[in-house]
Structures are given as C-alpha cells and as structure tokens.
N, C-alpha and C positions, 0 to 999 in steps of 0.2 A: 891896712885897710883895702889895697887893691886884690890883694887875696881872699878876702872876705867878699867882695863884690864879685870875686871870679866864680868863689864856691856858691853862693846864692842865685848866679845865675845857671850853675849847672844842674841845681836843685832843681828851680824853676822848669828846666829844659826835660830833666827824668820826668818830672809830673806831668806835664804837657804831653812827652810822648805817651804815657802810660793812659792819658784820658784818650788821645787821638787811636790809639790803639783800636779801642773801644768804640770808637767815631765812625771805625772803617765801616760796621756792621749796618750802619745806617742807611733808612732808607733812598734809594738812587743812586745808590754805590754798586760798583760792579764789581766782580769776582772773577778772575779769570787765574789758569793752572791746571796742574799733571800731577797726577800721582802715578808712582811706579809698583804694580802690582808682586813684583819681583823681577829681579833679571839676574842671571848667572850664566856660568859657562865651565861646565865641570871637564877635567880631563882623567877619563880613568883608562885602562885599560880596554881596547875592544868596546868601549862604553861613553865616547864622547858624546855631554848634552849640552845643551844650548837652549835659556829659558829666557824672554823677554815679553814684559807686559807693560804697555802703557795705558794711564785713563786722562786725557787733556780734555778741559770742562770750561765752563763760562756761565757765568750767571749774574742774575740782578736783585740786587733786594729791591723787593716789591714794599718791603714792612721792615720796619726794625728788627734785626737778626734774624729776619725770612728771605731766602733767596731763592729764586725759581730760574732754569735755564737749560742749556743742553750739555751733552758730555758723548765723547765718542769713546770706546774701547779694543783696544786691538792687542794682540798676545800670538805668540809663537814659540812653541819649543818641538826642538829634535833631538832625538837619538839616534843610534842604531837602528832599532825597529819601528821606528814610527816617527809620524812627524803631527803635531797638532798644532791649528790654528782658529784661534779665536777670536769674535768679533763683536760690537755692540753699539748701536746708535740710537737714543733715547732722549726724555728731558728728564731732569732732575730735582729734588727740592731740598734745601739744607734750613734747618732751625737751630741757631745757636742758643745754648742755656743761658738765661739770666746770671749774672756775677751772684746773685744771693743764691740760686739755686745749686750751683755747682762749680765749685771755684779751684783748681788747682795751686796757680800760680796767678800773679796779677798780672802777666803776659799773658796767658793761656783760655783758652775758653774751648768748652765742651760741644757738640754737635750732633746732631741729628739727621743722615741723610739717607735719601731713599730714590731709587730711579725707574723709570717704566719704558720698556720701547722694544725692538726688535735686536735679536741678540743670536750667535751659534756657537756651536764647538764642533769642528769636524776632526776626526782623527784619522789617520791614512797609516793602516799596518800596511807593512811590505809583507807579503805571502800570506796575506792575512784581511779578515773580513774587516771594514772601514767601521766607526761609529759616529754615524752624524745625531746634530740636535739641531734645528733652526727654527725660530718661531719668538715666542710671547719671553722678555727677558725682564725679569723683575728682580731689583737688590736693595738689599737695607743695611744697616749697621751706624754706631756709633764710632766716634771720630773727634781726637783733640788737636786743637789750632793754638802752636806755640808762637808770638809774635817775634820774630828777630828782631824787625823795625814795625815804625807803626803801619806799613803797609806793605811788608811781606811776612808771610809766616810759613813755620813749618810743619806739617801736618801727618798724623797717623790716624790710620782709618781702617776700619775690621770690617769687613762686610760680606754677607751673607746674599750670594748671587743663585738665582734659580731661573733656567729656560723650558721652556714648554712648548713642544712644537711639531713638527714632522721632522721623519727620518726613521733610520733604523733602530734610534734610542730615541723615544719619546720626552726624557727628562734627565737634565743634567744639572747638578747642584756642586757649589764649594764653597769653602770659605776662605777668603782674601784677604790679605793684612798689607795693604801701601803705604809707601810716606812720598810725601811728596813737596812741593812751595806752591802757595796761590800769592796771589797779589790782589792787593785789594785799591781801587781806585776811585776818587768821586767823578762823577758823569763827567763834569766840566774839563777837568784832566786828562781823562780816558780819550774826551774829542779833541782835545788839543794834542795830543799824544797821534792821535791817528790821521789830523789833520797835516801836523807838520813831516810823517813818514810820508803821506801822499802827495804834499810839495816835494819832496825832494827825489821822487821817483819820476815827475816830470820833465 
C-alpha cells in the first residue's frame, strides 16, 4: 500500500511539474538568462583563433506567452591577422507558440524572437584596412525552449542579425545559432530573491 501511495504521489508531482512549466509563460512572470552564440578556441600552427559571444537578456511577460524586455550582445573573435569586436544593446520581444500550434515534447515550447537597437561590427585587420559597421541593429528568428525543471529551460535559437549604419562598410549581416539557459520566475518570487540579496549586501 505504501508503495502504491508513493507511486501516486510521484505521478501527481510529474503532472504538476509539466503544468507548472507552461505556467511560467503567464502574464506577470519574469524571464532572465543568456545565450552563447559561439565559443571556441582553436590551436593551429600559425593560426590560433579565439571566439566568444554572449547574449544576456531579461524580459517581462506582458501577456500570456508574450514577453518584452532588453538584451545585450557582446562578441570577440581574434586570430593571427585580425580582431573582430561586436556589440549590441536593444529591446526584444518573444512570443511562445501555443501547445496546440506546435509542440515537439510536453516539456518544450517553440517561440519567435525579435530585437531592435544599436549594434556594431568592428574588424581590425593587421596591416590592412579595417571594416567597421555601427548603427541600427535588427534581429529575428525561431527558437525552442526545453524545460529541464518548471523554472529552467535549455534553449536553442537560430537568428538572422542585420546592422545598417555608418563606417567604411554600411551593412553587416549574419546567421547565428546559440544555446543557452533561461530562468522563469513569478514576479513575487523574483522580488523576494532581490530583497534577500539586497539584505545580505548590507
């Protein structure tokens, strides 16, 4: 009897977890996380290359499945002949498709993300002409969030990024794929965490 009771509790907990995972996309909740657009370190004779790009973001669900917030994009690539620095700051919007529209697994949700703001792509070439583009940055693309827990998701995002502006190169565009983690918190829980950290810093 005890084993049957324990099994029943486990099944109920799993069901509640699945429902709670979808509940994190409700109005009033907060999204915090970051995507890694690329990180690599190559060791090749006479051509060592380092590449790192990170994209932290935070958003607030203004409606169920719809979040609006801000993002920062920082990237660095170095090799023997050149150094490339990329940056971006702007607002973002994310819309999660409903379960009935597209669903891969019960713990996953597809979404569309777009952003607009200021961005730049600056390439310094040793002994050559630099290629710089700084101005309006626009990005958009699809992604999928897989909920490891009710509040944490592993995400993949494929995004097209375009920069139009000033410099010796007026446009720059790229297709980037990133993996990252996102944390979904109810507003009350996020406020409690903030107050707890603030009190510990006093």
